[in-house]
Backbone as CSV, one residue per row, in Angstrom:
resi,resn,N_x,N_y,N_z,CA_x,CA_y,CA_z,C_x,C_y,C_z
1,MET,-84.309,-10.005,56.415,-84.204,-8.983,55.405,-85.276,-7.937,55.670
2,ASP,-84.824,-6.682,55.771,-85.775,-5.639,56.158,-86.764,-5.369,55.014
3,LEU,-87.824,-4.640,55.342,-88.895,-4.399,54.404,-88.449,-3.605,53.202
4,GLU,-87.540,-2.659,53.388,-87.062,-1.843,52.270,-86.279,-2.686,51.255
5,ASN,-85.447,-3.587,51.767,-84.702,-4.463,50.849,-85.595,-5.463,50.168
6,GLN,-86.626,-5.936,50.869,-87.608,-6.814,50.220,-88.280,-6.102,49.061
7,GLN,-88.630,-4.862,49.258,-89.281,-4.097,48.182,-88.303,-3.888,47.004
8,ARG,-87.060,-3.636,47.300,-86.046,-3.475,46.223,-85.949,-4.731,45.413
9,VAL,-85.866,-5.886,46.090,-85.776,-7.163,45.368,-87.013,-7.370,44.535
10,LYS,-88.173,-7.087,45.094,-89.430,-7.282,44.376,-89.491,-6.367,43.145
11,ASP,-89.056,-5.113,43.302,-89.077,-4.148,42.190,-88.100,-4.580,41.104
12,LEU,-86.911,-5.002,41.460,-85.934,-5.440,40.473,-86.411,-6.727,39.734
13,THR,-87.030,-7.593,40.480,-87.571,-8.818,39.870,-88.698,-8.481,38.899
14,ASP,-89.535,-7.541,39.267,-90.601,-7.105,38.378,-90.010,-6.458,37.099
15,LYS,-88.953,-5.699,37.252,-88.348,-4.970,36.140,-87.582,-5.900,35.209
16,TYR,-86.764,-6.815,35.802,-85.859,-7.642,34.993,-86.288,-9.097,34.836
17,SER,-87.310,-9.530,35.533,-87.834,-10.890,35.589,-86.933,-11.792,36.450
18,PRO,-87.522,-12.679,37.187,-86.800,-13.466,38.170,-85.622,-14.268,37.675
19,GLU,-85.712,-14.778,36.434,-84.585,-15.574,35.939,-83.367,-14.768,35.688
20,ASN,-83.474,-13.447,35.689,-82.344,-12.537,35.466,-81.820,-11.862,36.725
21,VAL,-82.303,-12.305,37.865,-81.909,-11.686,39.137,-81.177,-12.723,39.999
22,ILE,-80.049,-12.276,40.550,-79.322,-13.065,41.550,-79.131,-12.208,42.770
23,VAL,-79.414,-12.787,43.944,-79.246,-12.042,45.186,-77.970,-12.503,45.866
24,LEU,-77.185,-11.543,46.312,-75.925,-11.831,46.973,-76.020,-11.330,48.411
25,LEU,-75.756,-12.251,49.357,-75.864,-11.940,50.754,-74.503,-11.859,51.433
26,GLY,-74.428,-11.226,52.573,-73.199,-11.166,53.313,-73.347,-11.237,54.810
27,ALA,-74.485,-11.743,55.264,-74.739,-11.852,56.716,-73.674,-12.724,57.399
28,ALA,-73.422,-12.446,58.648,-72.344,-13.104,59.379,-72.708,-14.474,59.921
29,GLU,-73.945,-14.835,59.934,-74.361,-16.094,60.531,-75.177,-16.904,59.496
30,ALA,-75.060,-18.217,59.582,-75.768,-19.098,58.656,-77.288,-18.914,58.799
31,GLU,-77.750,-18.798,60.009,-79.205,-18.676,60.239,-79.800,-17.419,59.610
32,SER,-79.094,-16.305,59.813,-79.628,-15.048,59.222,-79.503,-15.060,57.723
33,SER,-78.431,-15.672,57.201,-78.304,-15.821,55.748,-79.414,-16.699,55.199
34,GLY,-79.717,-17.771,55.895,-80.770,-18.685,55.473,-82.146,-18.015,55.496
35,LEU,-82.381,-17.170,56.489,-83.651,-16.472,56.561,-83.807,-15.503,55.388
36,ALA,-82.743,-14.767,55.062,-82.789,-13.877,53.932,-82.946,-14.636,52.616
37,ALA,-82.208,-15.760,52.504,-82.345,-16.593,51.307,-83.749,-17.160,51.150
38,GLU,-84.326,-17.585,52.256,-85.716,-18.092,52.204,-86.654,-17.006,51.760
39,THR,-86.434,-15.774,52.202,-87.285,-14.649,51.859,-87.307,-14.419,50.368
40,VAL,-86.171,-14.488,49.702,-86.142,-14.202,48.248,-86.424,-15.434,47.387
41,THR,-86.574,-16.570,47.994,-86.911,-17.779,47.236,-88.360,-18.221,47.499
42,ALA,-88.686,-18.446,48.782,-89.983,-18.991,49.156,-90.974,-17.931,49.632
43,GLY,-90.497,-16.724,49.920,-91.360,-15.657,50.448,-91.011,-15.374,51.894
44,ASP,-91.392,-14.194,52.355,-91.073,-13.758,53.707,-91.724,-14.653,54.738
45,PRO,-90.888,-15.400,55.497,-91.455,-16.340,56.459,-92.135,-15.648,57.638
46,THR,-91.891,-14.353,57.836,-92.539,-13.637,58.912,-93.868,-13.063,58.484
47,PHE,-94.148,-13.137,57.187,-95.385,-12.595,56.614,-95.607,-11.120,56.947
48,ALA,-94.494,-10.375,57.005,-94.579,-8.965,57.368,-94.202,-8.020,56.244
49,GLY,-93.502,-8.531,55.224,-92.976,-7.617,54.219,-93.605,-7.797,52.858
50,PRO,-93.066,-7.023,51.888,-93.589,-7.095,50.520,-93.460,-8.476,49.856
51,LEU,-92.576,-9.310,50.393,-92.421,-10.662,49.808,-93.196,-11.733,50.585
52,ALA,-94.068,-11.329,51.470,-94.921,-12.267,52.175,-95.776,-13.030,51.160
53,GLY,-95.674,-14.326,51.111,-96.468,-15.132,50.211,-96.023,-15.073,48.767
54,VAL,-94.889,-14.399,48.479,-94.402,-14.257,47.128,-93.220,-15.190,46.931
55,GLN,-93.416,-16.212,46.136,-92.390,-17.238,45.906,-91.599,-16.879,44.641
56,LEU,-90.539,-16.096,44.795,-89.783,-15.638,43.651,-88.830,-16.722,43.106
57,GLY,-88.358,-17.601,43.993,-87.455,-18.680,43.559,-86.118,-18.216,43.048
58,LEU,-85.675,-17.032,43.468,-84.473,-16.429,42.940,-83.222,-17.250,43.296
59,ARG,-82.204,-17.098,42.450,-80.875,-17.650,42.797,-80.289,-16.715,43.844
60,VAL,-79.755,-17.320,44.908,-79.233,-16.541,46.001,-77.952,-17.205,46.504
61,TYR,-76.947,-16.371,46.761,-75.635,-16.854,47.188,-75.100,-15.964,48.321
62,HIS,-74.182,-16.534,49.092,-73.483,-15.764,50.119,-72.082,-15.474,49.559
63,VAL,-71.538,-14.342,49.956,-70.228,-13.936,49.421,-69.086,-14.921,49.720
64,VAL,-69.251,-15.792,50.706,-68.182,-16.744,51.012,-68.322,-18.070,50.235
65,GLU,-69.396,-18.212,49.469,-69.586,-19.439,48.696,-68.692,-19.442,47.461
66,PRO,-68.196,-20.592,47.072,-67.314,-20.694,45.921,-67.973,-20.189,44.616
67,GLN,-69.266,-20.315,44.466,-69.942,-19.833,43.287,-69.722,-18.334,43.060
68,PHE,-69.561,-17.568,44.133,-69.248,-16.144,44.040,-67.751,-15.941,44.079
69,LYS,-67.117,-16.529,45.078,-65.677,-16.302,45.295,-64.856,-16.604,44.038
70,ASP,-65.188,-17.667,43.317,-64.407,-18.058,42.173,-64.609,-17.133,40.953
71,GLU,-65.612,-16.261,41.012,-65.915,-15.365,39.896,-65.352,-13.973,40.045
72,VAL,-64.771,-13.667,41.196,-64.274,-12.312,41.424,-62.743,-12.312,41.525
73,ASN,-62.162,-11.174,41.319,-60.708,-11.006,41.426,-60.256,-11.401,42.826
74,ALA,-59.316,-12.304,42.907,-58.833,-12.853,44.198,-58.274,-11.751,45.125
75,GLU,-57.583,-10.816,44.546,-57.012,-9.738,45.382,-58.105,-8.865,45.994
76,VAL,-59.080,-8.546,45.180,-60.213,-7.725,45.660,-60.983,-8.511,46.715
77,TYR,-61.226,-9.797,46.455,-61.942,-10.655,47.428,-61.192,-10.640,48.749
78,ASP,-59.904,-10.884,48.698,-59.115,-10.928,49.961,-59.143,-9.592,50.670
79,ASP,-59.063,-8.505,49.964,-59.104,-7.151,50.555,-60.477,-6.881,51.213
80,GLN,-61.528,-7.262,50.557,-62.869,-6.904,51.016,-63.529,-7.947,51.929
81,ILE,-63.232,-9.242,51.711,-63.986,-10.273,52.405,-63.074,-11.262,53.162
82,GLY,-61.814,-11.319,52.768,-60.875,-12.314,53.343,-60.855,-12.346,54.837
83,MET,-60.775,-11.218,55.499,-60.718,-11.159,56.973,-62.016,-11.707,57.565
84,MET,-63.106,-11.335,56.984,-64.427,-11.797,57.479,-64.527,-13.295,57.335
85,GLU,-64.031,-13.816,56.214,-64.095,-15.252,55.940,-63.383,-16.048,57.017
86,MET,-62.330,-15.498,57.594,-61.568,-16.198,58.634,-62.331,-16.414,59.910
87,VAL,-63.329,-15.579,60.199,-64.027,-15.667,61.475,-65.464,-16.217,61.337
88,LEU,-65.896,-16.426,60.126,-67.260,-16.954,59.920,-67.261,-18.463,59.883
89,ASP,-68.419,-19.036,60.119,-68.626,-20.460,59.954,-68.973,-20.691,58.495
90,VAL,-67.947,-20.687,57.632,-68.137,-20.779,56.205,-68.875,-22.043,55.822
91,ASP,-68.487,-23.175,56.404,-69.138,-24.445,56.068,-70.635,-24.410,56.436
92,GLY,-70.970,-23.841,57.580,-72.343,-23.734,58.007,-73.153,-22.855,57.083
93,ILE,-72.559,-21.746,56.648,-73.227,-20.830,55.714,-73.455,-21.527,54.382
94,ILE,-72.463,-22.200,53.882,-72.583,-22.903,52.597,-73.675,-23.985,52.698
95,GLU,-73.666,-24.699,53.782,-74.692,-25.751,53.982,-76.074,-25.157,54.006
96,GLU,-76.278,-24.084,54.744,-77.580,-23.439,54.860,-78.046,-22.897,53.497
97,MET,-77.147,-22.225,52.784,-77.504,-21.625,51.501,-77.819,-22.695,50.486
98,SER,-77.016,-23.767,50.460,-77.270,-24.873,49.517,-78.623,-25.507,49.788
99,ALA,-78.975,-25.690,51.035,-80.268,-26.290,51.377,-81.420,-25.434,50.896
100,ILE,-81.333,-24.122,51.118,-82.396,-23.205,50.676,-82.508,-23.242,49.165
101,ARG,-81.383,-23.169,48.451,-81.440,-23.191,46.965,-82.042,-24.493,46.456
102,SER,-81.607,-25.616,47.050,-82.130,-26.893,46.528,-83.643,-27.053,46.778
103,GLU,-84.120,-26.447,47.835,-85.529,-26.566,48.163,-86.407,-25.544,47.461
104,HIS,-85.909,-24.330,47.252,-86.800,-23.264,46.811,-86.423,-22.578,45.516
105,CYS,-85.197,-22.726,45.033,-84.767,-22.012,43.828,-85.444,-22.587,42.576
106,LYS,-85.970,-21.708,41.768,-86.639,-22.104,40.531,-85.719,-22.035,39.325
107,TYR,-84.574,-21.341,39.485,-83.690,-21.092,38.329,-82.349,-21.718,38.578
108,ASN,-81.869,-22.508,37.647,-80.580,-23.183,37.781,-79.533,-22.399,37.027
109,ASP,-78.316,-22.553,37.491,-77.178,-21.881,36.821,-76.793,-22.626,35.594
């Protein structure tokens, strides 16, 4: 997650409080999704950005996870994400995201 997006997340969390913020990711690989998820939950693991050492514990999901997919219009999802879903390692992404949430998320749904 780049420094500008880290600052946006930090600012929104300061404004609305962490229990009211959910981060939605769309990275193509489980590892990059996991890194971004770790950044908004446990803090920037590279110690380079605004979230370095900041443990927000935010709820974070990937667009291919059922927690998101089941909440949006199926036609819109298929138009916007369906093609991408066919080429991604969806199971790997779900596994990575679930692991990060179970380890670092402070807020339950």
